[in-house]
C-alpha positions in Angstrom: 0.1 0.1 0.0 1.2 3.5 -0.7 2.9 5.0 2.5 1.2 8.3 2.3 -2.2 6.6 2.1 -1.2 4.2 4.8 -0.3 7.0 7.2 -3.4 8.7 6.3 -5.5 5.7 7.1 -3.7 5.3 10.3 -4.3 8.9 11.3 -8.1 8.1 10.4 -8.2 5.2 12.5 -6.7 7.1 15.7 -9.5 9.9 15.3 -12.2 7.3 15.1 -10.8 5.7 18.3 -11.9 9.2 20.1 -15.1 10.1 18.0 -17.7 8.7 15.5 -18.7 12.3 14.7 -19.4 12.5 10.9 -18.9 16.4 9.7 -20.1 17.7 6.4 -18.4 20.8 6.1 -14.5 21.0 7.1 -13.1 24.6 7.8 -9.6 25.4 8.0 -9.0 28.2 10.5 -6.6 30.7 9.5 -5.3 33.9 11.4 -8.1 35.9 12.9 -10.4 33.2 13.3 -8.4 31.4 16.1 -11.1 31.5 18.7 -13.9 30.7 16.3 -14.9 27.4 18.3 -17.0 30.1 20.2 -19.3 29.7 17.4 -19.7 26.1 17.2 -21.6 23.8 19.5 -18.8 21.5 20.3 -19.3 17.9 20.4 -15.5 16.6 20.6 -12.1 18.0 20.5 -9.0 16.0 19.3 -5.6 17.7 19.7 -3.0 17.1 17.0 -0.4 15.7 19.3 -3.0 12.6 20.2 -2.9 11.5 16.5 0.0 9.3 16.0 2.0 10.5 13.2 0.0 13.7 12.7 2.0 16.8 11.7 1.7 19.4 14.5 2.0 23.2 13.9 4.9 25.1 15.2 3.6 28.7 14.2 2.4 31.4 17.0 -1.0 31.9 16.9 -2.0 28.5 15.3 -3.4 26.2 18.1 -3.4 22.6 17.3 -6.5 20.4 17.2 -9.6 19.5 15.5 -13.1 20.8 16.9 -16.0 18.6 15.9 -19.6 20.0 16.2 -22.2 22.2 14.7 -22.5 25.6 13.1 -26.2 26.0 13.6 -27.4 22.4 12.4 -24.4 21.8 10.1 -22.2 19.3 11.1 -18.5 20.6 11.0 -14.8 19.8 11.7 -12.7 22.8 12.3 -9.0 22.7 11.9 -7.6 25.2 14.5 -4.1 25.9 13.4 -2.7 24.5 10.0 0.5 23.0 8.9 2.8 25.2 6.7 5.3 23.7 4.2 7.8 26.2 5.5 7.7 24.3 8.9 10.0 21.8 7.3 7.3 19.0 6.6 6.9 17.4 3.3 3.9 18.6 1.4 2.2 15.2 1.8 2.0 16.0 5.5 1.0 19.6 4.8 -2.0 18.3 3.1 -2.7 15.2 5.2 -5.4 17.3 7.4 -7.5 18.1 4.6 -7.3 14.5 3.4 -8.1 13.3 6.7 -11.3 15.6 7.2 -12.5 14.2 4.1 -12.0 10.5 5.1 -13.8 11.5 8.3 -16.8 12.4 6.1 -16.4 16.0 5.1 -17.6 16.8 1.6 -17.1 20.7 1.5 -13.8 22.4 2.4 -13.9 26.0 3.4 -10.5 27.5 3.6 -9.4 30.7 5.4 -6.1 32.3 5.7 -4.6 35.8 6.4 -2.9 37.3 3.2 -1.2 40.2 1.8 -2.8 42.6 -0.6 -1.2 42.7 -3.9 -4.3 44.3 -5.8 -3.6 48.5 -5.2 -7.2 48.7 -4.7 -7.1 46.3 -1.4 -6.9 47.8 2.1 -5.8 46.0 5.4 -8.9 44.3 7.2 -10.8 43.6 3.8 -11.9 40.2 3.1 -11.5 38.5 -0.3 -13.5 35.8 -1.8 -11.0 33.5 -3.5 -12.2 33.0 -7.1 -9.3 31.0 -8.2 -5.3 30.6 -7.1 -2.0 30.5 -8.7 0.1 27.6 -7.7 3.6 28.0 -9.4 5.9 28.3 -6.2 4.8 25.3 -3.3 5.4 21.6 -4.4 2.5 20.1 -5.9 1.0 17.7 -3.4 -0.1 15.1 -6.0 3.7 14.5 -7.1 4.6 10.9 -6.5 2.5 7.7 -7.0 -0.9 8.6 -7.4 -3.3 7.5 -4.7 -6.0 6.0 -6.7 -8.2 5.6 -3.4 -8.5 9.3 -3.3 -8.7 10.6 -6.8 -7.4 10.3 -10.5 -3.8 11.1 -11.6 -4.6 14.1 -13.7 -7.2 15.7 -12.0 -9.0 19.0 -13.5 -8.2 22.3 -12.0 -10.9 24.3 -14.1 -13.3 25.0 -11.4 -11.5 24.2 -8.0 -13.7 27.0 -6.1 -17.4 25.8 -6.6 -19.4 28.6 -8.3 -22.5 27.9 -6.0 -20.5 28.0 -2.7 -19.0 31.4 -3.9 -22.6 32.6 -4.5 -23.6 31.7 -1.1 -20.7 33.5 0.3 -21.5 36.6 -1.8 -25.2 36.4 -0.7 -24.2 35.9 3.2 -21.8 39.0 2.8 -24.6 41.3 1.2 -27.0 40.2 3.8 -24.8 41.1 6.8 -23.3 44.4 5.1 -19.8 42.9 5.1 -17.9 44.4 2.2 -16.1 41.5 0.3 -13.6 41.9 -2.4 -13.0 39.0 -4.9 -9.8 38.0 -6.5 -7.0 35.2 -7.1 -4.7 34.1 -4.3 -1.2 32.7 -4.6 0.7 30.6 -2.3 4.4 31.1 -1.9 6.4 28.9 0.2 7.5 31.5 2.8 8.5 32.0 5.8 10.1 35.1 4.6 7.7 37.7 3.3 7.9 38.5 -0.2 10.2 41.3 -1.7 8.8 44.2 -3.5 10.0 42.6 -6.8 8.1 39.2 -5.7 4.8 41.3 -5.4 5.3 43.1 -8.5 5.6 39.8 -10.2 2.6 38.6 -8.7 0.7 41.4 -9.8 1.6 41.0 -13.4 0.9 37.2 -13.1 -2.5 38.3 -12.0 -2.7 37.9 -8.3 -4.7 40.1 -6.1 -3.6 38.3 -2.6 -0.4 36.2 -1.5 0.2 34.0 1.5 2.1 30.9 2.5 -0.9 28.3 2.7 -4.2 27.2 1.1 -3.4 26.5 -2.4 -1.9 23.0 -1.8 -4.9 22.1 0.2 -7.1 23.1 -2.2 -5.5 20.9 -5.1 -5.6 18.0 -2.3 -9.1 18.5 -1.8 -9.9 18.9 -5.5 -8.0 15.6 -6.2 -10.6 13.9 -3.9 -13.5 15.6 -5.5 -14.3 17.7 -2.6 -16.3 21.1 -3.0 -14.1 24.0 -2.1 -14.6 27.8 -1.2 -12.3 30.0 0.4 -11.9 33.5 1.9 -8.6 35.7 2.6 -8.4 38.1 5.2 -6.3 40.7 3.7 -4.0 41.5 6.8 -1.5 44.0 5.4 -0.6 45.3 1.8 2.2 43.4 0.5 6.2 44.5 0.5 6.7 47.8 -1.3 3.0 48.8 -1.4 3.6 51.1 1.9 6.8 52.3 3.6 6.3 49.8 6.7 8.3 46.6 7.1 6.0 43.6 7.4 5.8 41.7 10.6 4.0 38.3 11.8 2.6 40.7 14.9 1.2 43.2 12.3 -0.5 40.2 10.6 -2.1 38.9 13.6 -3.3 42.4 14.7 -5.0 42.8 11.3 -6.7 39.7 11.2 -7.6 40.2 14.8 -9.4 43.4 14.0 -11.3 42.0 11.0 -12.4 38.9 13.0 -15.7 39.8 14.0 -16.9 40.5 10.2 -14.5 37.3 9.4 -16.4 35.0 11.9 -20.0 36.3 10.9 -19.4 35.6 7.1 -18.0 32.1 7.7 -21.0 31.1 10.1 -23.7 32.8 7.9 -22.3 31.0 4.9 -21.9 27.5 6.3 -25.5 27.6 7.6 -26.5 27.8 3.9 -24.2 25.3 2.6 -26.0 22.0 3.7 
């Protein structure tokens, strides 16, 4: 059996020893949504450290556990703290959590992140609906032997971000008077922030926001046939767009300020997804 798939099944079995909860929607909680569990009717929590072989995030502000419960009447699993490629994990470990949530029952993946604004019309604190992504810089998680049990060798990427789910998010934003930008997200590897030249390149390529996560997760989820949607919190304008140097503390502060609208939009959107 494929070693990556064998590890995935072992992680699934470890979780199933702790809970038989079956989620329908998986939510990856990025910066600014760290305390989102307050919006969930929690049934069970499983720390990553209790799942044998599971990668554990080392980033400040990223707790490490799965939260199983309900948003309204929708059964969800929330990933509180994600794993990033820059932490040194192989890319198959970076996407293992998303694959695991699908094996546990999730059919929809709701990705969130904090991102740098590349579009000159964006401002810190904006929320951006992800319409598409650019996947040039982080290793593709499907490289290597295909895991036929998960999906096809050459998955189509024409519509990674589900059009119906996008419409649900747009409607939820409008109903709750939440200003919503839209655009293309690009993942670079990090952990260093982008240089001004990097940012100019991203703008030429058609990116509106840039970060260090999300795209590889979307690729893995699309491979498995999940329906995918995503929102970026524009926590800062990217390098060269202001005179200020970039810091992780600035990203966290801006994400925290945007958190009330971020949480509201995620909650009201998820309610309409099932």
